N, C-alpha and C positions, 0 to 999 in steps of 0.2 A: 541528661548526658547528650551532647550534640552528636549528630549523625557520623561525623568523621571519627570521633572517639569510639563509637560503637563498632565501626569497621576495624579499628585498631585492636580493640579488646577481643573481638571475635577472630582475629587473624584472617579476616575475610579475603584479603588479597592473595595470600599464599594458598589458601584453601581453594579459591576459585581457579587459580592457575594450576593447582594440583588435581583439579577435577574431583574435588571432595563434595559429593552430593549431600552430605550431612549438613552442609551450609543451608540447604533449603528444606530438608525433610528429616525427621527423626526415625520414621519407620524404615527398616532396612529394605523391605521388598519394594517400597515406593521409590527408593533411590535409584533403582536400576534404569528406568527410562530417563531419569535426569542425567545420569552419567553418560548415557547414549546420545545426549545432546550437548555435551560440554567440550567437544573436540575442536572448537574454533579458536582457542587462545594462542595457537602457534601457527595459524594459517599464513601469516605474512612471512614468517621464517621459512616455511616450506615452499612458498610460492616460487622462489628462484628456480627450483628444480623442475618446474613445469614450463619454463619460458621457451626452451628449445622446441618442444612439441608444438606450442602455440605459434611460434614464429614460422615454423615450416608449414603449418596449416594455413596461416595468413598468406604466405607467399604463393601457395598452390591456388588458393581462392582468387587472388589477384590475377595470376597467370591465366586462369580460366574465365576471366572477364567479368568478375562480379561488380555490379554497380550498386546493388541493393542487398541488404542483409535483414531478414525479417526474423525477429525473435518471438516465438510462441511460448508464453509462460504466464504464470500468475504469482503474485505476492513476492516472496523471497527469491523466486526464480526470474523475476522481471524488473524489480524496482532498482536494484543496483546497476544493471545495464542501462536502464533509463537515465539514471543519474550520470553515468559515464558519458553517455551520448550527448546529454544536454549541458553538462558542465565543461567537459574537456572537448568532446566532439571528435569527428573523424580526422585522420591525418590526411596530408595531400594525396590526391588521386586514390583515396581509399573509399570503400563502399559506405553508403548511408545506412544507419541502423534505424529500423522501424520496430518499436516494441508494441506488439499486439497483445495486450492483456485484457481483452474484452471479447465477449461473444456477440456483440452487436452486429447484426447483418449489415447495417448501414456503414459501420466502420470497416468491415471486411470488403464490401463493395468499393468503398472509397479508396482503399489501399490497392486492391486489384487493378483498378483503373489506371494506376500510376506505374505498374510493374511490367517488365518484360521478362517472361519466364526464362529466356535464354541468358539473362544477365542477373538472375536473382538466386540467392542462397538462403537457407533457413537454419535457425537454431531451434531445436525442439527441447525445451527445458522443463523438467519435473523431477523433484527429489524422490517422491514416492513412486513415480512412473505410472500412476493411474489417475492423475488429476484430470477431471472431465473436460475442462476448458481447453488446455493445449492439445489434448488428444483429439477433440472434436475439430479444432482448427487445423490440426495436421491432416486429418482426413479430407477436409475441404481443399486445402492447398495442394495436397498430394494429387488429388484428382485433377486439379487445374494444371499442375505440372505435367501429368501424364497425357493430358490432351495436347501438349505441345512437343513431347519428346518420348522416346521409348522408356519403359519402366526402369531398367537399370540406370539409365542416365538421369532420370528424375530422382531416383533414390540417392545418387551421389551428391545431390544438392542439399541434403538434409544432414545436419550435425546434431547429435544427441548429447545432452548433459543430464545425467541421472545418477542415482546411487548404484553401486555394484549389485548385479543380480536382480534389479527391479523388473517389473513387467515391461517397462519401456525399453530396457536393454534387450529383452527377448523379442519385442516387436521390431527393433532395429535390425536384428539378424534376419527375421522373416521378410521384412520389407526392403532389404538390401540398401539400407541407409549407409551413409559414408563411414562414420566413425562414432564411437562413444567416448566422451570425455568424462571419466569417472569422478564423482564428487565424494568427499569423505562421508561415510554413513553416520558418523558421530557429530555431524553439524546440522542443526536445524535450518530451515530455509531463510529465516530472517537474520540469522547470524552468518550467512554464507557469502557476503559481499566479496571476500578475498579468497573464496574457493573458485572452482571452475565456473560456477554460476555467474560470478561477476568478472573474473579475470579473462575467461575465453572471449566473451563479446568485446571487452575492452581491447584485447590484443588484435582481434579481427578488424577493429576499427583503425588500427595503426597507431594506437596510443603508445607513448614511450613507456613501455612496461618497466624497464630497470629503474627509471625515476619514480614511477608510481609505487613500486614495491619497496624501494629503499625508504621512501617517506613513511610508508605503513610500518616497516620494520622498526623505525625509530620510535614510533608511538607504541608499538607492541612492547618494546623494551621499557619504555616509560611507564606502561601500565602494569609492570611487574615490580615497580619500585614501592617503597613504603607509602602508606596512605597519604601522609602529609605532602608528598611530592608527586603523587600519582594523579595524572590528569583525569582518568576515568573515575577515580574515587572522589576527587574534589567536585566533579560535576554531579555525581550521584548524591553526595552529601548535600549539595545546594538544592537539588531537585526535591530530595526527601524533606528537608527542613521547610521548604516552601509548602509542600503538600501537607505536612503536619500542622502548619499554621493556617490551613484552610484554603490555600492557593493551589487548587487541584486542576486548573486549566492552564496547561503549559503552552504558551503562545510562542510560535516560532516565526521570527521576523528575519528574512534573508535578503542579501543582495540579489538583484534580479536573476543573475546567472545561476544562483544557488537555490532557487525556489524548488526545483525538483528534489533536492536533498531533503527538504521538509517532508515530502511524501514518504521517503525512505524512513526518516526518523519516526514519522507518524505510525507507520506499520510496526516498527521495532517496539516503540513505547506501548502502543495500544494492545498489541497481541501479547506482549510479555507481562504487562502489569494489570491489564483490565480483566480481572476475574475475582472470584470469591467475594463479590460485592464491593471490591476495591477498584480503584482506577484513577490514573492521571489522564486527563483528556488532552491530547495534543491538538492544538489549533494552529493550522498553517495559515498565516496571514496572507491573504490574496489581494488585498487592496493595493492599488498603485499609490494611493495617498494614505500613508500609514496613520491609523487613528491614534488619538491620545485619550487619556482619561479612562483607562481600563478599570474594571471593577475589582473589588477586594478578593475575588477568587482567582485572579490572574497572576501568573509569573511569566516573565518574558525572557527568552533566550534569543539574542541577536547573533546571527551567523553572517559575517560579512568579510569582504576583501579589505586588505589594509588600506587601499586607496579609495574606499567607499566613504568619502567624507560626509556625504549627506546622511547616510544611515548612522554613522558614528555620532554626528551631531544630534540626531533624533534619539539615539539610545541614551545619551547623557541627559536630555530633557525628560525622557520617559522615566528615568530612574528617580526623579523627584517624588513620584507617588506610587511607583510600581517596582518590585524587585527585578533587576536586570542582570543577566549574566552574558558577557560578550565572548564569542569565539571568533578569532581573527585568522583568516587564511592569507598567505602571501601570494599564492597563485592557484590556478585550477588543480594542479597536481596535489595540493594539500588535501584534496577530498579523500585521498587514501588515509591520511592521518585521522580525519574525522570519523570515518567508518569505524576505526578501532576505538577511538575515544568513546563513542556512543555505545558500542557493543558492551564494553566494560562498564560504562556508567549505568546502563539499564540492567545488566545482570546484577550489579551491586545494589541498585535500588530495589530490585526484587527481594534480595536478602533483608534489607532494612525495613521493608514493608511486610515481610512475612509471606511473600507470594512466590510461587514457582514460576520463573520467567521462561521456562522451556516447554510449556505445553500450551494448547489452544483448544480446550474442550468444546467451546461454543461454536468455533469454526466448523468442526465436524458435525455438530448438531444441525447447522444450516445446510450443509452439503446433503445430509440425509433427507431433510425436508424437501430440498429441490428434487432429488431423485424420486421421492414418493409422489410428488406432483407429476413428474414426467411419466411415471408408471400408472397414473390414475388412481393411486391409493390414497390421495389426499387432495385437498383443494384450498385455495385462499379464500378469505371472507369475501362475500359478494358485495358489489357496489350498491349503495343505498340512495345515491343521488346521481342525476344525469343533467348536466347543464350544457345543452347543445353539443353533445358528444363527449364532453369531459365527464368521466365517471369517477365518482368519489366514494371512497370506502373508509369507514372508521373501524379501528381494530385495537385489541389489547386493552390498555388502560384508558383509551379514548372512546367514550360511548357516543353513539349517534344522538344528536340533539332531539329533544321531544317535539320541538317546533321546527319544521323544515326550513333551512336557510333560503332566503329569497334569491341568492345568486352565488357565484363562485367566491367572491370576496367574503361574504358572510360565512360561507362554509369554512374558508381558511382561518377565519377568526376563531372558530371553535378549537382549532389546534393551537394557535398562538396564544389564545386566552388561558391555556393551561400552564404557560411558562411562568415559573416563579424564581425567586432568588436562588442561585446555585445551580440552575439548570443550564443545559446547552441545547442548541437546535442543530439537527443534522438534516440537510437536504441530500437524499440518496437518489441520485439521478442516473437512470439507465439510458445514457446518451453517449454518442461518440464524443471523443475528446476533440471538439472543434471550437475554435474561438468564437465563431458567430453564434453558437448555441450557448456556450458557457459564460460569455461576457455579461449578458443580461442577468443571469443567475448570480454572478459575482456581485454585480451592482445591487441586486435585491438582497443578497446576504449582508452586505455592509449596512444597507438601510435597516434591515431587520435587527442587526446587532445594535445599532445606535438607538433604535426605537424601543427594544425590549430590555437592553442591558445584558442580554445573554450572548455568549459567543456563538457564531454560526459556522458550521463546518459544511463545506460543499464537497460531497464525495461522489465518485463515479462508480456505478455498478457495472459488472460484478467485481471490479478491482477491490472495493472496500471490504467485500466479504472475506478476503484474505488479509485484511489489515485492521481497520477500526471495527469491523464486524464483531470481533471477539469482545472488545470493550462494550459495544452497544448492548450485548446480551449478558455478558458476565460481570460487567462493572456495576457501579451504583445506578439505581433507577432515577437518573437525573436527565436523561435524554428525551427530547421531543423530536419525533421522526416524521419527515415528509418523504414518502417513496414516490418518485416520479417515473412513470412508465409511459410508453407510447405504443400505438397499434399500427405501425408501419407495415407495408406489404412486401418490402424487400426481404428475401429469404434465400437460404442455401440448403441443399441436401447435404446431410452428413453420411457419407458412405458407411454401410454396415451398422447403422444405428436406426432405431425405431422412431426417432424424433428428428426434427429439422432444427436448424440453428436458431430461428426466431422463437421456437418453442422452448429451447434451452434458455435463451436470454430472458424470456418472460418467466419461466419457472424459477430462475434464480432470484428474481425480485419477489415472486410470490412465496417461495420457500423462506426467504428472509422475513417477510411479513408474518408468516405463520410462526416462525421462531421468536421474533420480537413480541408478538402477541402472547405467546406462551409464557414469556417472562414479564407480562403485564406492562410492557412499555407503551407509551402513548404514540399511536401510529395512525397516520392518515396516508392513504394512497390516492394520488391524482393520476388518472390514466387518460392521456390525451389521444386524440385521433391520429396524430402524426407528430413528427419531430422537426417540423419546419421552423426556421428562425422566427417567423412571425408568431407561431403558436407559443414558442418558448418565451418570446419577448412579452406577449400578452399575459402569460402566467406570471412572469417576473413582476409586471406592473400590478397584478392582483395581489401578489405577496406583499409588495410594498404598501399597497392600500390597506391590506388587512393588518399590517404591523402598526399602522398609524394610530389605531385605537387601542 
């Protein structure tokens, strides 16, 4: 029976829209937390009622002279705003949005160097209200603001988005922050693009909200239609049938302006489906020269604008040997349409594969490992090789070689030599999101993919911990992981914490290594003395050399 027919026979569309948790679980008690995550199916319909509040807040912020808006969040609290800012962008004379979803001290310093505290506002976003990254960043930036203005004035520069009654809402009251924008408690982070987590930053950028919301409402209605005409169901059926035929690497090829949307899909797909030993690996194509000749484990989804003739031509050529599904946007405001289509598609794919798409057990596991390292209760495996200050560690299912490698290239070959058919490679880089650092790694990723035949995913830490990190630990053991860290001296005090920002950043990498190793994943850590462009470029060269054999 094909996947679409299975959706029809199970009445999956109506049951999903009716928040029927039995779609995913037979045990009554286990259905309760699922029901508590199914409140996203009418967010577009309800969005219109929040527009007046957001419009007033936007006007007040502009009147008070905002040039820059900094969002402090992780995962579902940050990726939809990132997409809005990069796909649609700020309106005329509206503030720039900076999404800070990293604990990298280098990234924090780089941003601080560009900001004027008298013309900067902040959004502090966390569903649970106790996420360590945004709370730590808030403490750093709040101290910076109070060094420039009185405490009450500094507090009014912070807008909070969180669930009702969360610890963050209580912190807002104590710290005299401006306002809380409440998000529905029944919506999980990765399904929250059309809740306050996505809509508030979009509105504060001056995006035309009536147009955005109207487009999303059209798709919301379409995703309540019978499966044969339902855009979400049709996409879910296509993805599932490709997966069941062995094509479990879902490659996302986007028009340049839409590439950030691939990051959002990556999070939604990996966290929702990557568990119980199952998983669809989302591969965001980052090459400017899109490759051809994908392997037999690939399926391709092209997400393009209607006038992107180059990508349209490429997708027709690629379809000769790889399954291709095209999604076409008329303009940037159609991004609201795609948020809805993909949320429905992934939720229905979870049903088809027998996976609960509304939990993320291994994300929690990695968080606990990080806190244990910060508390001194645990430690990461020690480095066994030192090449002129580059420390290399073997962990999990990757054993240290019996004969010591002669150089860094030979050491990297130990990792890449384990790649076999059906595997994927993930470079987990704890670096700032800077082109001069990432471009050499993107070049190396393409070269490694061509040389090994395996897809290569370049992920930024700690962002990926709230995204593909769930798949890495909970999905099939087909990943080969290179964790890249650096020992830079830039650092910041985190007020009221026993650790500093650099320690948190490093502990997040080490906590993930511990967790990956516990799941017998093949892991190598490369710890560089610093994050200079030269050091990163040299490592990229070594990765390409290692892949050649």
